[in-house]
C-alpha positions in Angstrom: 85.4 48.6 265.7 82.4 47.3 267.7 81.2 50.8 268.4 82.0 52.3 265.0 81.5 51.5 261.4 83.8 49.3 259.3 85.9 51.4 257.0 86.2 50.0 253.4 88.4 51.5 250.8 87.5 50.6 247.2 90.3 51.1 244.6 89.8 51.4 240.9 91.9 52.9 238.1 89.3 53.5 235.4 88.1 57.0 234.5 85.4 55.7 232.1 82.6 53.3 232.9 82.9 49.7 231.7 81.4 46.6 233.1 83.8 46.4 236.0 83.0 49.9 237.1 79.2 49.4 236.7 79.5 46.3 239.0 81.5 48.4 241.5 78.9 51.2 241.4 76.1 48.7 242.1 78.1 47.2 245.0 78.8 50.5 246.6 75.2 51.6 246.3 73.9 48.4 247.9 76.4 48.1 250.9 74.8 48.5 254.3 76.0 52.0 255.2 74.7 51.6 258.8 77.6 49.1 259.1 80.2 50.3 256.5 81.8 53.6 255.9 82.8 53.8 252.2 85.9 55.4 250.7 86.7 55.3 247.0 90.1 55.8 245.3 89.6 56.7 241.7 90.7 59.3 239.1 89.4 62.8 240.2 87.1 63.3 237.2 85.9 59.7 236.7 82.8 59.9 234.5 80.7 57.5 236.7 81.0 59.2 240.1 77.6 60.8 239.7 76.0 57.4 239.6 77.1 56.6 243.2 74.1 57.1 245.5 75.7 56.1 248.7 77.7 58.5 250.9 81.4 58.1 250.4 84.8 59.8 250.9 86.6 60.3 247.6 90.3 59.9 247.4 91.2 61.3 244.0 94.3 59.5 242.6 95.3 58.3 239.2 96.8 54.9 239.0 99.1 54.8 236.0 100.3 51.8 234.0 102.4 49.5 236.2 105.0 49.2 233.4 105.3 53.0 233.1 105.2 53.8 236.8 107.3 50.9 238.1 110.1 52.6 240.2 110.0 55.7 242.3 106.6 56.8 240.9 105.0 53.5 241.9 106.6 53.6 245.3 105.3 57.1 245.8 101.8 56.2 244.9 101.9 53.2 247.3 103.1 55.6 250.1 100.1 57.9 249.4 97.7 55.0 249.6 99.3 53.7 252.8 99.0 57.2 254.4 95.3 57.4 253.5 94.7 53.9 254.9 96.3 54.8 258.2 94.7 58.2 258.5 91.2 56.8 257.9 91.7 53.5 259.8 90.7 51.4 256.9 89.8 47.9 257.9 89.3 46.5 254.4 91.0 47.4 251.1 88.9 46.2 248.2 90.7 46.3 244.8 88.6 46.3 241.7 89.7 45.0 238.3 93.1 44.3 236.9 95.3 47.3 237.7 94.1 48.2 241.2 95.4 45.0 242.8 99.0 45.8 241.9 98.7 49.0 244.0 96.8 47.3 246.8 99.1 44.2 247.1 102.0 46.0 248.8 99.7 47.1 251.6 99.8 43.6 253.0 103.4 44.3 254.1 102.8 47.8 255.5 99.3 47.9 257.0 97.1 45.7 259.1 94.1 46.0 256.7 92.5 43.0 255.2 92.9 42.9 251.4 90.3 41.8 248.8 90.8 41.5 245.1 87.6 41.6 243.0 88.9 39.6 240.1 86.9 40.4 237.0 89.1 39.2 234.1 90.6 36.0 232.7 94.3 35.8 231.7 97.0 33.2 231.2 99.7 35.4 232.8 101.4 33.7 235.7 101.9 36.9 237.6 98.1 37.3 237.8 97.3 33.7 238.3 100.0 32.5 240.7 101.8 35.5 242.3 99.2 38.3 242.8 96.6 36.2 244.7 99.2 35.4 247.4 99.0 39.0 248.6 95.3 39.0 249.2 93.3 37.6 252.1 90.4 36.8 249.7 90.0 36.9 245.9 86.4 37.3 244.8 85.9 35.9 241.3 82.9 36.8 239.1 82.5 33.3 237.7 83.8 29.8 238.1 85.6 30.3 234.8 87.6 33.2 236.3 88.2 31.2 239.5 89.6 28.3 237.6 92.4 30.4 236.2 94.0 31.3 239.5 95.8 29.2 242.1 95.2 29.1 245.9 92.4 28.3 248.3 91.7 32.0 249.2 89.1 32.5 246.4 85.3 32.5 246.3 82.8 33.0 243.4 80.3 35.8 243.7 78.5 36.7 240.5 77.9 40.2 239.3 74.4 41.5 239.9 71.8 43.9 238.5 70.1 46.8 240.1 66.4 45.8 240.1 65.4 49.4 240.4 67.2 50.4 237.2 64.4 49.1 234.9 60.7 49.0 235.9 57.5 47.9 234.3 56.7 45.3 231.7 58.4 44.9 228.3 56.4 47.1 225.9 57.5 45.7 222.6 55.6 42.6 221.4 57.8 39.9 219.9 58.7 40.8 216.2 56.5 43.9 216.2 55.8 44.9 212.6 57.1 41.4 211.6 60.7 42.6 212.2 63.2 40.8 214.4 65.3 43.3 216.3 68.6 41.9 217.6 71.0 43.8 219.8 74.7 43.4 220.7 76.1 45.5 223.6 79.5 46.4 224.9 82.7 48.1 223.9 83.9 47.5 220.3 86.9 45.2 220.6 87.8 42.1 218.5 87.4 39.5 221.2 83.8 40.5 221.5 83.5 39.0 218.0 80.9 41.3 216.5 82.2 40.4 213.1 80.9 36.8 213.6 77.5 38.1 214.5 77.5 40.2 211.3 78.4 37.1 209.3 75.5 35.2 210.8 73.2 38.0 209.9 74.5 37.8 206.3 73.6 34.1 206.2 70.1 35.1 207.4 69.8 37.6 204.6 71.1 35.0 202.1 68.4 32.6 203.2 65.8 35.1 202.0 64.8 36.3 205.5 65.1 40.1 205.3 62.8 41.5 208.0 65.4 42.1 210.7 67.6 44.8 212.2 70.9 44.4 214.1 71.9 47.1 216.6 75.5 47.2 217.5 75.5 49.4 220.7 79.0 50.5 221.9 82.1 52.3 220.7 85.8 51.8 220.4 86.9 54.7 222.7 88.0 52.6 225.7 90.2 50.0 223.8 91.2 52.1 220.7 89.9 49.5 218.3 89.1 51.9 215.5 90.6 49.6 212.8 88.4 46.7 213.9 85.4 49.0 213.9 86.2 50.4 210.4 86.7 46.9 209.0 83.2 45.9 210.2 81.6 49.0 208.7 83.3 48.3 205.4 82.1 44.7 205.4 78.5 45.8 206.1 78.7 48.3 203.2 80.2 45.7 200.8 77.3 43.3 201.6 74.7 46.0 201.1 73.4 45.6 204.7 73.9 49.1 205.9 70.1 49.7 206.1 69.7 46.7 208.5 72.9 46.8 210.5 73.2 49.9 212.6 76.3 51.0 214.5 74.5 53.1 217.1 77.5 54.0 219.3 77.6 54.3 223.1 74.2 54.5 224.8 73.9 55.9 228.4 70.7 53.8 228.8 71.5 50.4 227.3 68.8 48.6 229.2 66.1 50.7 227.5 67.6 49.7 224.1 67.6 46.0 225.2 63.9 46.3 226.1 63.2 47.3 222.5 65.0 44.2 221.2 63.5 40.8 220.5 66.9 39.1 221.1 70.4 40.0 222.2 73.7 38.2 221.3 76.9 37.9 223.3 79.3 35.9 221.2 82.5 36.9 223.0 85.6 34.7 223.3 86.2 33.8 226.9 83.9 36.4 228.4 84.8 36.5 232.1 81.1 36.9 233.0 78.9 39.0 230.7 77.1 41.8 232.6 75.1 42.6 229.4 73.6 39.0 229.6 71.9 39.5 233.0 70.9 43.1 232.0 69.2 41.8 228.9 67.3 39.3 231.0 66.3 42.1 233.4 64.9 43.8 230.2 63.0 40.6 229.6 64.9 39.9 226.4 66.4 36.4 225.7 70.1 36.1 225.0 72.3 33.9 222.7 75.8 33.3 224.1 78.8 31.5 222.9 79.9 28.4 224.8 83.0 30.2 226.0 84.1 31.7 229.3 81.6 32.5 232.1 78.6 33.3 229.9 77.2 29.7 229.7 77.1 29.6 233.5 74.5 32.4 233.4 72.3 30.6 230.9 72.5 27.3 232.8 71.3 29.0 236.0 68.6 31.1 234.4 67.3 29.2 231.4 66.9 32.5 229.8 68.6 32.0 226.4 70.6 29.8 224.1 74.1 28.5 224.2 75.8 28.1 220.8 79.0 26.2 220.0 82.0 28.5 220.5 82.7 30.6 217.4 80.3 28.6 215.2 78.7 31.1 212.8 76.6 28.4 211.2 75.0 27.4 214.6 74.6 31.0 215.5 72.7 31.6 212.2 70.6 28.5 212.8 69.6 29.7 216.3 68.7 33.1 215.0 66.7 31.5 212.2 64.7 29.4 214.6 63.7 32.5 216.5 62.9 34.4 213.3 60.7 31.5 212.1 58.9 31.3 215.4 60.3 27.9 216.3 61.5 29.0 219.8 59.4 29.8 222.8 60.7 33.3 223.3 58.1 34.2 225.9 59.1 31.3 228.1 62.8 32.2 227.8 61.9 35.8 228.7 60.0 34.7 231.8 62.7 32.3 233.0 65.5 34.8 232.5 63.6 37.7 234.2 62.5 35.7 237.2 66.0 34.1 237.7 67.9 37.3 237.5 65.6 39.0 240.1 66.2 36.0 242.4 69.8 35.0 241.8 71.6 38.1 240.4 69.8 40.8 242.5 72.3 43.3 243.9 70.6 43.0 247.3 71.6 39.4 247.5 75.0 40.0 245.9 76.0 42.8 248.3 75.0 40.6 251.3 77.4 37.9 250.0 80.2 40.4 249.8 79.5 41.7 253.3 79.6 38.1 254.5 83.1 37.8 253.0 84.1 41.0 254.9 82.8 39.6 258.2 84.6 36.3 257.7 87.9 38.1 257.3 87.4 40.4 260.2 86.0 37.8 262.7 88.8 36.5 264.9 89.9 33.0 264.0 87.4 32.6 261.2 88.9 31.6 257.9 87.6 32.9 254.5 85.4 30.5 252.6 87.1 28.9 249.7 85.7 28.3 246.2 84.3 24.8 245.6 
């Protein structure tokens, strides 16, 4: 290995891009390809492959549901992955997300590769928290909140990062241009994201006589199949007569550009494992309101680029938005703090080096992986 590159195989099951896939794309693009040779196992027609700038070898393979494939189909898929690992002399297998590790874990028994699980979710299931981590040499958790859910000392916290080249220049929109407060929420439409609570807070703002605002709900229900939840929110907006101020704008291929046109963004999710849209909003120089739940508060504490509101408290969310609306919050200072902190602490250059350090610790003879503190 001293005279050749280190072979890394990334494994992901998703064919559409969500936050986990965006983070994986950034990591692949920022790895040092003078040291690492990159391989990627993903569905053949994954929608995000064109966003990968680095050279890589594609291993097209669909990883089906474990419950559906458990049996001969699952064993056959493991055999194909094992053959690829041996043929390409893979040193590190890096499983991304929640399905890939179930396909990577058996490789511990049949290959000499080092196994990494990039854990991007939070669950109460014992199989995820107690059993699965045992098969991996290292579990990279995207927040201390995620790390706290799993057992074992083979874990470390490495936050997600932003691509600093993805958005250049200063924020063009002055705060509350045309005396209108523009608020954005971003992400797939699913109930635990709690968009309905944000809508209720905006109804309170309207009831207080403050009407110069717009709420942009950017995302769709295609990934999670949450059409009923989406329809309920639309009906609620119509029943309150707020359809001209609350816009369901659907999926955006350039969400950072939309964030840049907002005065404020809101991430009010329940137990958000991390919250990629939070650091993206700060990169767009737009402050964020988050719920005191999951990993999101960790970002605000480190960046001082937004507000933390009591978990699920619609009244406190409304009061925070009202303060911004009434000019009682220093939005410019929050924007500066968030932007500077994200460029320093959540820059993909730094994040990729931390992942590479984890690789080297696993591959160095006699050197044990760093554990989470």
